[in-house]
C-alpha positions, 0 to 999 in steps of 0.5 A: 499500500502507497505510503504518505507523509502529511506535514501540517500547521493548526489555525487559531482554531484549530490550536483551540480544539487541541487543547480541549481535547489533547494530543492524543484526542488528536490523534484517535480522530487522525486514525478513525479518518484514515481507518475510513479511507481503507489505510492505516497510520504509521506514525503520529507527531506533534512538531515545533516550528513551521508545522504543528505535527506529521503523519506517515499513513498508508493509503490504497492510492492517490485519491484517498489521500487527497481525499484526507487532506481535502477533508482536513484542509476544509474543515478549517482548522487546519492547513496539510501538504501531502508528500507521496513516500516512496521506498528505496526499490521504486526509486531503483524500478523509476532509474530503470524506466526507459523515457523520451525527454526533450530538456526546453529550448533543445 
């Protein structure tokens, strides 16, 4: 199953909600969201700096990853970025893939 990294920050409303339900409450809500999309949570952490949290999840595909991101972002409580994660073996396969390319201006 494909793996995705979700990095996000809370709006003022989201931060107020986090203070009410705590970190474990947010983790449980996130696990429920991911499960409803057919996936599982591998890791969930809170961070400081530009991002307030990060999540690594296994999801069936890009449609489910986009759906999770849209649901979270449209709530107005968070801003989220989604990054597909590739294994070293997938990069090996990509490196062996034949493709034709013409650089700009060439």
